[in-house]
C-alpha positions as CSV (number, residue, x, y, z in Angstrom):
1,M,1.5,-3.8,12.6
2,D,4.0,-1.9,15.0
3,A,5.7,1.2,14.5
4,K,8.8,-0.1,12.8
5,D,6.5,-1.5,10.2
6,V,4.4,1.5,10.0
7,I,7.9,3.7,9.7
8,K,9.3,1.1,6.9
9,L,5.7,1.3,4.9
10,L,5.2,5.1,5.1
11,E,8.6,5.8,3.9
12,A,8.7,3.4,1.0
13,L,5.3,4.8,0.0
14,S,6.7,8.2,-0.1
15,G,9.6,7.1,-2.1
16,A,7.3,5.5,-4.5
17,G,5.5,8.9,-5.1
18,W,2.8,8.7,-2.6
19,A,2.0,11.8,-1.0
20,T,1.2,12.6,2.6
21,R,-1.1,15.3,3.7
22,E,-2.8,15.9,6.9
23,G,-1.9,12.8,8.6
24,W,-3.1,10.3,5.4
25,I,-1.0,9.0,2.8
26,Y,-2.5,9.1,-1.0
27,A,-1.5,6.9,-3.7
28,P,-0.2,8.7,-6.9
29,K,-3.5,8.3,-8.9
30,G,-5.6,9.0,-5.7
31,T,-7.6,5.6,-5.7
32,M,-6.6,5.0,-2.4
33,W,-5.2,6.3,1.1
34,L,-4.1,5.2,4.1
35,R,-4.1,6.8,7.6
36,C,-0.3,7.5,8.6
37,S,-0.9,6.8,12.3
38,Q,-2.7,3.1,11.3
39,P,-2.2,2.1,7.9
40,W,-3.1,-1.3,8.9
41,H,-4.6,-3.0,11.8
42,E,-2.7,-6.5,11.5
43,D,0.8,-7.6,10.4
44,L,2.3,-6.6,7.0
45,S,1.6,-10.2,5.5
46,S,-2.1,-10.0,6.2
47,F,-2.1,-6.5,4.6
48,R,-0.1,-7.8,1.6
49,E,-2.7,-10.8,1.0
50,R,-5.5,-8.6,1.4
51,M,-4.0,-6.1,-1.5
52,V,-2.9,-9.0,-3.7
53,G,-6.8,-9.9,-3.5
54,R,-7.8,-6.6,-4.3
55,L,-5.5,-6.3,-7.1
56,G,-6.9,-9.6,-8.5
57,R,-10.7,-8.2,-8.4
58,L,-9.9,-4.9,-10.1
59,R,-7.6,-6.4,-12.8
60,R,-10.9,-8.5,-13.7
61,Q,-13.0,-5.2,-14.2
62,D,-12.7,-2.8,-16.8
63,G,-11.9,0.9,-16.0
64,F,-10.2,0.5,-13.1
65,D,-6.9,1.2,-14.4
66,D,-6.1,4.0,-12.0
67,G,-6.8,1.7,-9.0
68,V,-4.9,-1.3,-10.6
69,A,-1.8,0.9,-10.7
70,D,-2.1,2.2,-7.4
71,T,-2.7,-1.1,-5.7
72,Q,0.3,-2.7,-7.5
73,S,2.4,0.1,-6.2
74,L,1.5,-0.9,-2.9
75,V,2.0,-4.6,-3.4
76,D,5.2,-4.3,-4.9
77,I,6.2,-2.4,-1.8
78,L,5.1,-4.8,0.5
79,E,6.9,-7.2,-1.1
80,R,10.1,-5.4,-0.9
81,I,9.6,-4.7,2.7
82,A,8.8,-8.9,3.3
83,S,11.8,-9.5,1.2
84,A,14.2,-7.3,3.2
85,A,12.9,-8.9,6.4
86,S,13.4,-12.4,5.2
Protein backbone atom coordinates (compact mmCIF):
# COMPACT_ATOMS: atom_id res chain seq x y z
CA MET A 1 0.00 0.00 0.00
CA ASP A 2 1.50 3.31 -0.97
CA ALA A 3 1.60 6.38 1.27
CA LYS A 4 -1.37 8.06 -0.46
CA ASP A 5 -3.53 4.99 0.07
CA VAL A 6 -2.53 4.80 3.73
CA ILE A 7 -3.54 8.43 4.25
CA LYS A 8 -6.87 7.93 2.45
CA LEU A 9 -7.61 4.82 4.46
CA LEU A 10 -6.71 6.30 7.85
CA GLU A 11 -8.71 9.47 7.17
CA ALA A 12 -11.75 7.45 6.11
CA LEU A 13 -11.48 5.16 9.12
CA SER A 14 -11.19 8.13 11.50
CA GLY A 15 -14.25 9.67 9.88
CA ALA A 16 -16.15 6.43 10.50
CA GLY A 17 -15.45 6.42 14.22
CA TRP A 18 -12.19 4.48 14.38
CA ALA A 19 -9.86 5.82 17.09
CA THR A 20 -6.11 6.42 16.77
CA ARG A 21 -3.88 5.75 19.77
CA GLU A 22 -0.13 5.30 19.99
CA GLY A 23 0.40 4.48 16.32
CA TRP A 24 -2.60 2.17 15.95
CA ILE A 25 -6.14 2.72 14.71
CA TYR A 26 -8.89 0.80 16.50
CA ALA A 27 -12.31 -0.19 15.20
CA PRO A 28 -15.31 1.32 17.02
CA LYS A 29 -16.16 -1.91 18.85
CA GLY A 30 -12.51 -2.76 19.49
CA THR A 31 -12.46 -6.11 17.69
CA MET A 32 -9.71 -5.14 15.28
CA TRP A 33 -6.87 -2.67 14.95
CA LEU A 34 -4.34 -1.70 12.32
CA ARG A 35 -0.88 -0.21 12.52
CA CYS A 36 -1.06 3.36 11.22
CA SER A 37 2.37 3.19 9.59
CA GLN A 38 1.50 0.08 7.57
CA PRO A 39 -2.14 -1.00 7.81
CA TRP A 40 -1.70 -3.62 5.07
CA HIS A 41 1.31 -4.99 3.20
CA GLU A 42 -0.35 -5.29 -0.24
CA ASP A 43 -2.68 -3.03 -2.23
CA LEU A 44 -6.15 -1.85 -1.18
CA SER A 45 -7.86 -4.32 -3.52
CA SER A 46 -6.23 -7.35 -1.89
CA PHE A 47 -6.99 -5.88 1.55
CA ARG A 48 -10.64 -5.54 0.62
CA GLU A 49 -10.77 -9.14 -0.66
CA ARG A 50 -9.22 -10.39 2.56
CA MET A 51 -11.67 -8.43 4.72
CA VAL A 52 -14.70 -9.57 2.65
CA GLY A 53 -13.59 -13.14 3.36
CA ARG A 54 -13.22 -12.36 7.07
CA LEU A 55 -16.67 -10.80 7.10
CA GLY A 56 -18.19 -13.92 5.57
CA ARG A 57 -16.50 -16.18 8.11
CA LEU A 58 -17.65 -14.02 11.02
CA ARG A 59 -21.23 -13.93 9.75
CA ARG A 60 -21.37 -17.74 9.72
CA GLN A 61 -20.62 -17.89 13.44
CA ASP A 62 -22.81 -16.96 16.38
CA GLY A 63 -21.64 -14.41 18.92
CA PHE A 64 -19.43 -12.28 16.68
CA ASP A 65 -21.77 -9.33 16.12
CA ASP A 66 -19.15 -6.76 17.15
CA GLY A 67 -16.58 -8.33 14.84
CA VAL A 68 -19.09 -8.30 11.99
CA ALA A 69 -19.86 -4.62 12.62
CA ASP A 70 -16.18 -3.60 12.74
CA THR A 71 -15.27 -5.64 9.67
CA GLN A 72 -18.29 -4.34 7.75
CA SER A 73 -17.18 -0.81 8.58
CA LEU A 74 -13.74 -1.51 7.12
CA VAL A 75 -15.15 -3.24 4.01
CA ASP A 76 -17.52 -0.32 3.38
CA ILE A 77 -14.64 2.13 3.58
CA LEU A 78 -12.44 0.06 1.29
CA GLU A 79 -15.27 -0.14 -1.24
CA ARG A 80 -15.83 3.61 -1.05
CA ILE A 81 -12.13 4.27 -1.64
CA ALA A 82 -12.12 1.85 -4.59
CA SER A 83 -15.20 3.53 -6.10
CA ALA A 84 -13.65 6.97 -5.76
CA ALA A 85 -10.51 5.74 -7.54
CA SER A 86 -12.51 4.37 -10.50
